[in-house]
NUMI-591431 format. One record per residue: residue in one letter; x, y, z of N, C-alpha, C, O in turn. Coordinates in nm, 3 decimals, padded with zeros to 5 digits. Layout:
% NUMI-591431
> rest:n_px:n_py:n_pz:ca_px:ca_py:ca_pz:c_px:c_py:c_pz:o_px:o_py:o_pz
> A:X:Y:Z:X:Y:Z:X:Y:Z:X:Y:Z
...
***
This chain:
% NUMI-591431
> rest:n_px:n_py:n_pz:ca_px:ca_py:ca_pz:c_px:c_py:c_pz:o_px:o_py:o_pz
> M:02.532:11.740:07.737:02.462:11.766:07.863:02.375:11.646:07.896:02.304:11.597:07.809
> P:02.379:11.597:08.020:02.299:11.480:08.057:02.151:11.504:08.034:02.102:11.615:08.056
> R:02.080:11.403:07.991:01.937:11.413:07.968:01.864:11.323:08.066:01.922:11.226:08.114
> P:01.736:11.355:08.097:01.664:11.276:08.198:01.640:11.133:08.154:01.623:11.105:08.035
> W:01.639:11.045:08.251:01.612:10.903:08.230:01.478:10.869:08.295:01.438:10.934:08.391
> S:01.411:10.770:08.244:01.300:10.710:08.317:01.335:10.565:08.339:01.394:10.501:08.252
> M:01.298:10.512:08.454:01.331:10.373:08.485:01.248:10.280:08.398:01.127:10.296:08.386
> F:01.317:10.181:08.336:01.248:10.084:08.252:01.308:09.950:08.272:01.317:09.916:08.390
> A:01.344:09.883:08.201:01.380:09.756:08.149:01.504:09.691:08.201:01.586:09.783:08.202
> A:01.553:09.600:08.237:01.597:09.477:08.211:01.706:09.379:08.222:01.774:09.370:08.119
> A:01.736:09.310:08.310:01.827:09.197:08.301:01.745:09.074:08.330:01.720:09.044:08.447
> I:01.701:09.001:08.226:01.615:08.886:08.249:01.689:08.758:08.210:01.765:08.756:08.113
> L:01.665:08.653:08.285:01.737:08.528:08.262:01.644:08.427:08.197:01.594:08.337:08.263
> A:01.621:08.442:08.066:01.533:08.349:07.995:01.580:08.338:07.852:01.651:08.426:07.803
> G:01.541:08.229:07.784:01.582:08.210:07.644:01.506:08.301:07.551:01.406:08.362:07.591
> A:01.551:08.310:07.427:01.486:08.396:07.329:01.348:08.343:07.297:01.323:08.222:07.302
> S:01.259:08.434:07.263:01.124:08.396:07.227:01.125:08.306:07.105:01.204:08.324:07.012
> A:01.034:08.206:07.107:01.029:08.110:06.996:00.990:08.179:06.866:01.022:08.130:06.757
> S:00.919:08.295:06.877:00.875:08.364:06.757:00.976:08.468:06.709:00.950:08.537:06.610
> A:01.089:08.480:06.777:01.187:08.583:06.742:01.249:08.555:06.606:01.275:08.440:06.570
> A:01.273:08.662:06.531:01.342:08.653:06.402:01.479:08.716:06.420:01.490:08.834:06.453
> E:01.583:08.638:06.398:01.719:08.685:06.423:01.757:08.802:06.333:01.727:08.803:06.214
> I:01.822:08.901:06.393:01.885:09.010:06.319:02.035:08.982:06.326:02.094:08.985:06.434
> R:02.096:08.955:06.213:02.233:08.903:06.212:02.334:09.006:06.258:02.334:09.121:06.213
> L:02.421:08.963:06.349:02.536:09.041:06.393:02.662:08.971:06.345:02.668:08.848:06.343
> E:02.762:09.047:06.307:02.889:08.990:06.265:02.974:08.955:06.387:02.987:09.036:06.479
> N:03.031:08.834:06.387:03.123:08.792:06.494:03.060:08.811:06.632:03.123:08.862:06.724
> A:02.936:08.768:06.645:02.862:08.787:06.769:02.915:08.703:06.884:02.886:08.731:07.000
> D:02.993:08.599:06.853:03.052:08.513:06.956:03.200:08.540:06.977:03.265:08.472:07.055
> F:03.254:08.640:06.906:03.394:08.683:06.920:03.496:08.572:06.889:03.607:08.571:06.943
> E:03.457:08.480:06.801:03.547:08.370:06.765:03.641:08.407:06.651:03.742:08.340:06.631
> A:03.610:08.512:06.576:03.694:08.549:06.461:03.829:08.603:06.507:03.840:08.664:06.614
> E:03.930:08.581:06.426:04.064:08.630:06.457:04.068:08.783:06.449:04.003:08.843:06.364
> V:04.145:08.844:06.537:04.168:08.988:06.530:04.239:09.018:06.398:04.328:08.943:06.357
> N:04.200:09.128:06.331:04.257:09.156:06.200:04.397:09.218:06.209:04.451:09.236:06.318
> A:04.453:09.250:06.094:04.592:09.298:06.089:04.611:09.430:06.164:04.722:09.461:06.207
> R:04.506:09.506:06.179:04.513:09.632:06.253:04.492:09.614:06.402:04.494:09.711:06.478
> G:04.471:09.491:06.444:04.445:09.464:06.584:04.302:09.490:06.626:04.274:09.503:06.746
> R:04.211:09.499:06.529:04.071:09.527:06.559:03.988:09.400:06.559:04.021:09.302:06.491
> V:03.879:09.404:06.637:03.789:09.290:06.647:03.689:09.297:06.533:03.612:09.394:06.527
> P:03.686:09.200:06.441:03.594:09.205:06.327:03.450:09.226:06.370:03.401:09.160:06.462
> G:03.383:09.318:06.303:03.242:09.344:06.328:03.214:09.446:06.436:03.102:09.496:06.447
> W:03.314:09.479:06.518:03.292:09.564:06.634:03.379:09.688:06.628:03.491:09.684:06.576
> M:03.329:09.798:06.682:03.406:09.921:06.690:03.418:09.964:06.835:03.328:09.941:06.916
> F:03.531:10.025:06.867:03.557:10.070:07.004:03.564:10.222:07.008:03.615:10.285:06.916
> T:03.513:10.280:07.115:03.528:10.423:07.138:03.536:10.449:07.288:03.493:10.366:07.368
> Q:03.593:10.564:07.324:03.592:10.608:07.463:03.552:10.754:07.467:03.546:10.821:07.364
> H:03.524:10.804:07.587:03.470:10.938:07.600:03.560:11.044:07.538:03.512:11.125:07.458
> S:03.687:11.044:07.572:03.780:11.145:07.519:03.921:11.112:07.567:03.942:11.017:07.643
> G:04.017:11.192:07.521:04.152:11.186:07.576:04.237:11.072:07.527:04.206:11.006:07.428
> T:04.347:11.048:07.601:04.441:10.943:07.565:04.380:10.806:07.593:04.290:10.794:07.677
> P:04.426:10.701:07.524:04.369:10.567:07.544:04.369:10.524:07.690:04.470:10.534:07.759
> A:04.253:10.477:07.736:04.237:10.443:07.877:04.181:10.302:07.897:04.142:10.266:08.007
> Y:04.176:10.224:07.788:04.118:10.090:07.797:04.205:09.989:07.723:04.268:10.020:07.622
> E:04.205:09.869:07.775:04.268:09.755:07.708:04.156:09.664:07.659:04.075:09.615:07.738
> L:04.151:09.643:07.529:04.047:09.560:07.469:04.112:09.439:07.404:04.197:09.453:07.317
> K:04.072:09.319:07.449:04.135:09.197:07.398:04.034:09.085:07.383:03.930:09.083:07.450
> I:04.068:08.992:07.294:03.996:08.866:07.286:04.053:08.774:07.393:04.174:08.757:07.404
> D:03.964:08.716:07.473:04.006:08.628:07.583:03.978:08.483:07.542:03.863:08.443:07.524
> D:04.084:08.405:07.528:04.066:08.265:07.489:04.069:08.170:07.609:04.082:08.049:07.593
> E:04.056:08.226:07.729:04.050:08.144:07.850:03.912:08.146:07.916:03.880:08.059:07.997
> R:03.831:08.245:07.882:03.697:08.257:07.941:03.597:08.273:07.828:03.606:08.367:07.749
> A:03.500:08.183:07.822:03.394:08.190:07.721:03.275:08.111:07.772:03.290:08.017:07.850
> T:03.156:08.150:07.727:03.037:08.074:07.765:03.005:07.965:07.664:02.945:07.864:07.698
> K:03.046:07.987:07.541:03.025:07.890:07.433:03.134:07.914:07.332:03.169:08.029:07.306
> G:03.187:07.811:07.276:03.301:07.831:07.187:03.428:07.850:07.269:03.439:07.799:07.380
> N:03.524:07.924:07.211:03.656:07.933:07.273:03.696:08.073:07.318:03.799:08.089:07.384
> R:03.617:08.174:07.284:03.661:08.311:07.309:03.548:08.401:07.355:03.430:08.374:07.332
> S:03.588:08.509:07.420:03.497:08.618:07.454:03.574:08.749:07.436:03.693:08.747:07.404
> I:03.506:08.862:07.455:03.572:08.993:07.448:03.592:09.044:07.591:03.506:09.023:07.677
> R:03.705:09.110:07.615:03.736:09.162:07.748:03.777:09.309:07.736:03.858:09.345:07.651
> M:03.721:09.393:07.822:03.758:09.534:07.828:03.801:09.568:07.970:03.729:09.540:08.066
> K:03.919:09.629:07.982:03.973:09.668:08.113:04.007:09.816:08.110:04.071:09.864:08.016
> R:03.965:09.889:08.213:04.002:10.030:08.221:04.140:10.041:08.285:04.165:09.985:08.392
> T:04.229:10.112:08.219:04.368:10.124:08.265:04.402:10.263:08.317:04.508:10.282:08.375
> A:04.312:10.361:08.296:04.331:10.497:08.345:04.193:10.559:08.366:04.094:10.512:08.311
> E:04.188:10.664:08.446:04.060:10.729:08.475:03.995:10.777:08.346:04.058:10.842:08.263
> Q:03.867:10.743:08.330:03.794:10.780:08.208:03.646:10.763:08.236:03.607:10.684:08.322
> V:03.561:10.839:08.163:03.417:10.836:08.185:03.356:10.704:08.139:03.282:10.640:08.213
> Y:03.388:10.664:08.018:03.337:10.536:07.968:03.421:10.486:07.852:03.489:10.562:07.784
> G:03.415:10.354:07.833:03.465:10.289:07.713:03.352:10.205:07.658:03.270:10.153:07.733
> M:03.348:10.191:07.525:03.236:10.120:07.463:03.282:10.039:07.344:03.363:10.084:07.264
> I:03.230:09.918:07.334:03.245:09.837:07.213:03.105:09.811:07.161:03.015:09.775:07.238
> A:03.085:09.830:07.029:02.949:09.823:06.976:02.949:09.783:06.830:03.052:09.785:06.762
> Q:02.831:09.746:06.784:02.809:09.710:06.644:02.675:09.767:06.599:02.577:09.764:06.673
> R:02.672:09.819:06.476:02.550:09.875:06.420:02.497:09.787:06.307:02.574:09.730:06.229
> V:02.364:09.778:06.300:02.298:09.711:06.188:02.186:09.802:06.137:02.133:09.882:06.214
> P:02.150:09.792:06.009:02.039:09.873:05.957:01.912:09.847:06.036:01.879:09.732:06.067
> G:01.840:09.955:06.069:01.723:09.940:06.155:01.592:09.986:06.097:01.487:09.964:06.158
> N:01.593:10.050:05.979:01.469:10.108:05.928:01.362:10.003:05.897:01.243:10.034:05.900
> A:01.402:09.882:05.866:01.304:09.776:05.836:01.230:09.729:05.961:01.131:09.656:05.951
> Y:01.277:09.769:06.079:01.219:09.721:06.204:01.141:09.829:06.279:01.100:09.808:06.393
> I:01.121:09.943:06.216:01.046:10.051:06.282:00.908:10.000:06.324:00.837:09.938:06.245
> G:00.873:10.028:06.449:00.745:09.983:06.503:00.748:09.847:06.567:00.651:09.807:06.631
> Q:00.858:09.774:06.549:00.869:09.640:06.606:00.942:09.642:06.740:01.018:09.734:06.770
> T:00.917:09.541:06.820:00.991:09.523:06.944:01.111:09.434:06.915:01.097:09.324:06.861
> V:01.230:09.482:06.950:01.352:09.405:06.930:01.414:09.374:07.065:01.396:09.446:07.162
> E:01.487:09.264:07.066:01.550:09.218:07.191:01.698:09.193:07.168:01.736:09.123:07.074
> A:01.780:09.250:07.253:01.924:09.223:07.254:01.955:09.141:07.378:01.897:09.163:07.485
> S:02.046:09.046:07.365:02.087:08.967:07.480:02.234:08.933:07.468:02.291:08.933:07.359
> A:02.295:08.903:07.582:02.437:08.869:07.585:02.470:08.805:07.718:02.395:08.817:07.815
> S:02.583:08.737:07.721:02.638:08.687:07.847:02.750:08.782:07.888:02.836:08.816:07.808
> I:02.748:08.826:08.015:02.849:08.919:08.063:02.901:08.874:08.200:02.833:08.801:08.272
> R:03.021:08.918:08.233:03.080:08.892:08.364:03.172:09.008:08.399:03.205:09.089:08.311
> T:03.214:09.018:08.525:03.294:09.132:08.570:03.402:09.089:08.668:03.397:08.982:08.728
> E:03.501:09.178:08.681:03.604:09.163:08.783:03.639:09.302:08.837:03.690:09.387:08.763
> D:03.612:09.325:08.966:03.646:09.450:09.034:03.590:09.574:08.964:03.659:09.675:08.952
> V:03.466:09.566:08.918:03.404:09.680:08.850:03.334:09.769:08.954:03.266:09.719:09.043
> G:03.352:09.901:08.940:03.293:09.997:09.032:03.142:10.008:09.017:03.081:09.937:08.937
> Q:03.082:10.098:09.096:02.937:10.105:09.109:02.865:10.144:08.981:02.749:10.107:08.962
> Q:02.931:10.217:08.892:02.863:10.254:08.766:02.845:10.135:08.673:02.754:10.132:08.590
> G:02.935:10.036:08.687:02.911:09.906:08.627:02.951:09.886:08.482:03.004:09.974:08.414
> W:02.922:09.765:08.439:02.941:09.711:08.303:02.802:09.676:08.254:02.732:09.599:08.320
> V:02.760:09.731:08.140:02.621:09.715:08.098:02.611:09.677:07.951:02.695:09.715:07.869
> L:02.506:09.603:07.920:02.463:09.583:07.781:02.379:09.705:07.744:02.295:09.749:07.822
> V:02.402:09.760:07.624:02.331:09.879:07.582:02.278:09.860:07.440:02.345:09.801:07.355
> M:02.158:09.909:07.415:02.099:09.906:07.282:02.047:10.046:07.250:01.967:10.102:07.325
> S:02.094:10.102:07.138:02.056:10.238:07.099:01.987:10.236:06.963:02.024:10.159:06.875
> F:01.888:10.321:06.948:01.820:10.341:06.820:01.869:10.475:06.766:01.853:10.578:06.830
> L:01.928:10.472:06.647:01.997:10.588:06.592:01.928:10.642:06.467:01.874:10.567:06.387
> D:01.933:10.773:06.454:01.894:10.840:06.330:02.020:10.897:06.269:02.055:11.013:06.294
> H:02.089:10.817:06.188:02.215:10.856:06.124:02.314:10.915:06.224:02.372:11.021:06.201
> G:02.333:10.845:06.335:02.432:10.885:06.434:02.374:10.952:06.557:02.433:10.946:06.664
> D:02.258:11.017:06.543:02.193:11.080:06.658:02.113:10.975:06.735:02.039:10.897:06.675
> V:02.128:10.975:06.867:02.058:10.876:06.949:01.913:10.921:06.970:01.888:11.026:07.029
> L:01.819:10.840:06.921:01.677:10.866:06.942:01.630:10.813:07.076:01.550:10.876:07.145
> W:01.681:10.696:07.111:01.636:10.626:07.233:01.741:10.523:07.270:01.809:10.469:07.183
> Q:01.753:10.496:07.398:01.853:10.400:07.442:01.802:10.318:07.559:01.733:10.369:07.647
> E:01.839:10.189:07.559:01.808:10.099:07.670:01.940:10.046:07.727:02.034:10.019:07.654
> R:01.945:10.033:07.860:02.061:09.973:07.926:02.016:09.874:08.031:01.913:09.894:08.097
> T:02.091:09.768:08.048:02.066:09.678:08.160:02.113:09.744:08.289:02.190:09.839:08.287
> A:02.065:09.693:08.401:02.115:09.736:08.531:02.265:09.708:08.535:02.309:09.605:08.484
> P:02.345:09.796:08.596:02.491:09.777:08.597:02.533:09.652:08.674:02.487:09.627:08.785
> L:02.620:09.575:08.612:02.681:09.460:08.679:02.812:09.510:08.742:02.896:09.567:08.673
> T:02.828:09.489:08.872:02.939:09.548:08.945:03.017:09.441:09.021:02.979:09.324:09.024
> G:03.129:09.484:09.081:03.210:09.392:09.161:03.271:09.283:09.075:03.310:09.307:08.960
> T:03.278:09.163:09.131:03.329:09.045:09.061:03.217:08.943:09.052:03.161:08.903:09.154
> S:03.185:08.901:08.930:03.072:08.810:08.911:03.104:08.710:08.803:03.186:08.736:08.715
> G:03.038:08.594:08.809:03.048:08.496:08.702:02.957:08.535:08.587:02.894:08.641:08.588
> W:02.952:08.449:08.486:02.871:08.477:08.368:02.724:08.490:08.404:02.669:08.409:08.479
> Q:02.660:08.593:08.349:02.517:08.614:08.364:02.458:08.646:08.228:02.518:08.718:08.148
> R:02.339:08.593:08.204:02.269:08.623:08.079:02.177:08.742:08.102:02.094:08.739:08.193
> V:02.191:08.847:08.022:02.109:08.967:08.038:02.038:08.999:07.907:02.083:08.960:07.800
> K:01.927:09.070:07.918:01.846:09.103:07.801:01.791:09.244:07.810:01.775:09.300:07.919
> L:01.763:09.300:07.693:01.698:09.429:07.679:01.592:09.419:07.571:01.611:09.350:07.471
> R:01.481:09.488:07.591:01.381:09.499:07.486:01.346:09.645:07.465:01.344:09.723:07.560
> G:01.319:09.681:07.342:01.276:09.816:07.311:01.200:09.819:07.181:01.222:09.736:07.092
> K:01.111:09.916:07.169:01.036:09.933:07.046:01.109:10.032:06.957:01.147:10.141:07.001
> V:01.128:09.995:06.832:01.208:10.075:06.739:01.130:10.201:06.701:01.023:10.191:06.641
> P:01.183:10.321:06.734:01.110:10.445:06.707:01.111:10.484:06.559:01.191:10.436:06.480
> M:01.020:10.573:06.527:01.020:10.633:06.394:01.153:10.703:06.371:01.216:10.751:06.465
> R:01.196:10.707:06.245:01.319:10.771:06.198:01.444:10.689:06.229:01.555:10.735:06.201
> T:01.430:10.570:06.285:01.548:10.488:06.312:01.615:10.444:06.182:01.550:10.385:06.095
> S:01.743:10.473:06.170:01.821:10.425:06.055:01.906:10.304:06.093:01.930:10.217:06.010
> D:01.951:10.300:06.219:02.039:10.192:06.264:02.005:10.153:06.408:01.958:10.235:06.488
> I:02.030:10.026:06.438:02.024:09.977:06.575:02.166:09.944:06.617:02.238:09.873:06.546
> E:02.207:09.995:06.731:02.342:09.971:06.780:02.334:09.889:06.909:02.261:09.924:07.002
> V:02.410:09.781:06.914:02.417:09.695:07.031:02.561:09.691:07.079:02.653:09.678:06.999
> G:02.580:09.703:07.209:02.717:09.702:07.259:02.725:09.696:07.409:02.629:09.660:07.477
> F:02.842:09.733:07.459:02.871:09.723:07.602:02.945:09.848:07.648:03.037:09.895:07.581
> L:02.903:09.901:07.762:02.965:10.019:07.821:03.032:09.981:07.952:02.970:09.919:08.039
> L:03.158:10.020:07.967:03.226:10.010:08.095:03.230:10.151:08.153:03.300:10.238:08.102
> L:03.153:10.172:08.258:03.129:10.306:08.311:03.207:10.335:08.439:03.184:10.437:08.504
> D:03.298:10.245:08.474:03.375:10.260:08.597:03.504:10.181:08.582:03.532:10.125:08.475
> G:03.583:10.176:08.688:03.705:10.097:08.683:03.675:09.948:08.683:03.563:09.906:08.713
> G:03.777:09.868:08.650:03.761:09.722:08.650:03.763:09.663:08.511:03.805:09.727:08.415
> T:03.717:09.538:08.502:03.721:09.462:08.377:03.585:09.398:08.351:03.524:09.341:08.442
> G:03.538:09.408:08.227:03.414:09.344:08.188:03.435:09.251:08.070:03.517:09.278:07.982
> W:03.361:09.142:08.068:03.364:09.046:07.957:03.226:09.036:07.894:03.125:09.064:07.959
> A:03.222:08.996:07.766:03.095:08.972:07.698:03.112:08.858:07.599:03.221:08.834:07.546
> D:03.002:08.787:07.574:03.003:08.674:07.481:02.859:08.648:07.436:02.764:08.694:07.498
> E:02.846:08.573:07.326:02.716:08.524:07.276:02.612:08.635:07.265:02.507:08.629:07.329
> V:02.640:08.734:07.185:02.547:08.846:07.166:02.441:08.807:07.062:02.473:08.749:06.959
> T:02.318:08.840:07.090:02.210:08.817:06.994:02.124:08.941:06.981:02.115:09.023:07.073
> L:02.060:08.954:06.866:01.963:09.060:06.841:01.851:08.999:06.759:01.877:08.926:06.663
> A:01.728:09.027:06.795:01.614:08.965:06.725:01.493:09.056:06.730:01.476:09.135:06.824
> S:01.409:09.045:06.628:01.277:09.108:06.628:01.177:09.009:06.686:01.172:08.893:06.644
> L:01.097:09.055:06.782:01.002:08.966:06.848:00.865:08.965:06.783:00.786:08.874:06.806
> D:00.836:09.066:06.702:00.702:09.074:06.642:00.710:09.136:06.504:00.668:09.250:06.484
> E:00.762:09.063:06.412:00.785:09.115:06.278:00.658:09.167:06.211:00.665:09.259:06.128
> T:00.543:09.110:06.245:00.420:09.152:06.178:00.353:09.268:06.248:00.255:09.323:06.197
> N:00.403:09.308:06.367:00.340:09.415:06.443:00.408:09.547:06.414:00.510:09.579:06.475
> R:00.355:09.623:06.321:00.416:09.750:06.282:00.330:09.866:06.330:00.282:09.945:06.249
> T:00.311:09.877:06.461:00.231:09.984:06.517:00.318:10.106:06.542:00.440:10.099:06.529
> D:00.255:10.217:06.577:00.326:10.342:06.603:00.409:10.329:06.730:00.351:10.309:06.837
> P:00.543:10.339:06.724:00.625:10.322:06.842:00.602:10.428:06.947:00.637:10.406:07.063
> S:00.546:10.543:06.912:00.522:10.647:07.011:00.416:10.608:07.112:00.403:10.670:07.217
> A:00.338:10.504:07.078:00.234:10.458:07.170:00.285:10.360:07.272:00.214:10.327:07.367
> E:00.408:10.314:07.256:00.464:10.213:07.345:00.494:10.273:07.482:00.561:10.376:07.490
> K:00.447:10.210:07.589:00.467:10.261:07.724:00.562:10.176:07.806:00.586:10.206:07.923
> G:00.617:10.071:07.749:00.709:09.988:07.826:00.667:09.843:07.826:00.554:09.811:07.788
> D:00.755:09.756:07.867:00.734:09.612:07.869:00.720:09.567:08.013:00.813:09.582:08.092
> G:00.605:09.513:08.048:00.579:09.476:08.187:00.661:09.361:08.237:00.656:09.332:08.357
> N:00.737:09.293:08.152:00.813:09.177:08.196:00.958:09.207:08.228:01.035:09.115:08.256
> V:00.998:09.333:08.225:01.137:09.365:08.247:01.151:09.460:08.364:01.061:09.539:08.393
> T:01.266:09.454:08.432:01.284:09.533:08.552:01.425:09.588:08.560:01.517:09.536:08.496
> A:01.442:09.692:08.637:01.572:09.740:08.686:01.673:09.776:08.581:01.787:09.732:08.588
> S:01.635:09.856:08.483:01.733:09.920:08.399:01.683:10.056:08.357:01.575:10.098:08.398
> K:01.760:10.125:08.276:01.725:10.261:08.239:01.674:10.268:08.096:01.719:10.195:08.008
> R:01.580:10.357:08.076:01.528:10.381:07.941:01.524:10.530:07.917:01.482:10.605:08.005
> G:01.566:10.574:07.800:01.557:10.715:07.771:01.653:10.756:07.664:01.723:10.673:07.606
> K:01.656:10.886:07.637:01.756:10.938:07.544:01.891:10.932:07.610:01.903:10.938:07.732
> A:01.995:10.919:07.527:02.128:10.893:07.580:02.184:11.013:07.653:02.167:11.128:07.611
> S:02.253:10.985:07.765:02.332:11.087:07.832:02.467:11.099:07.765:02.495:11.026:07.670
> D:02.550:11.190:07.810:02.682:11.208:07.750:02.767:11.083:07.759:02.857:11.064:07.677
> S:02.740:10.996:07.857:02.824:10.879:07.877:02.801:10.771:07.775:02.866:10.666:07.782
> S:02.711:10.792:07.680:02.693:10.691:07.575:02.690:10.751:07.436:02.669:10.679:07.339
> K:02.710:10.882:07.424:02.716:10.943:07.292:02.857:10.939:07.239:02.953:10.952:07.315
> R:02.871:10.922:07.109:03.003:10.913:07.049:03.059:11.052:07.028:02.985:11.148:07.005
> D:03.192:11.061:07.037:03.258:11.189:07.012:03.258:11.221:06.864:03.309:11.325:06.823
***
């Protein structure tokens, strides 16, 4: 059942903070070869339900850095498709973390292609941040999200949601802690005044895993 959202955070075009401490992601630039099962190393794919409705490929013709990016195309009607990666998050409780990526689109509908960051308690979504949807056809854009890691977080998940028809690309994904020494109560966090135009809240059905 859909849950309420409050407007929050973020597509900002700026470099990572000089004080940021990198949280390592596997194959964050999508340069690794697809494995024998046809899967992208480090990343997992899911869709809302039903028969396969997405084409997921490594694109060696479009990249912001290096030689490759990831491409997702919707091939049949479906609520959402998602590619994501999880990292342990309990060491970052109380800290502000930032996810960023380069994304682009081709013929994407109004629901858009978004960068998403979720804070999980062993699979249950505690809190989620999304960038404003990128729609239509666009060149590469750098987008960012920030969120404070809530209590009970076991994992941080970073990924991309295609919420409409069309094709979305992603490249150069980063995740970092911005204030490693600041371990305050995350329940006191009211938002980041430097970010605009995205959604903050508990996940709706369009981002929960089956």
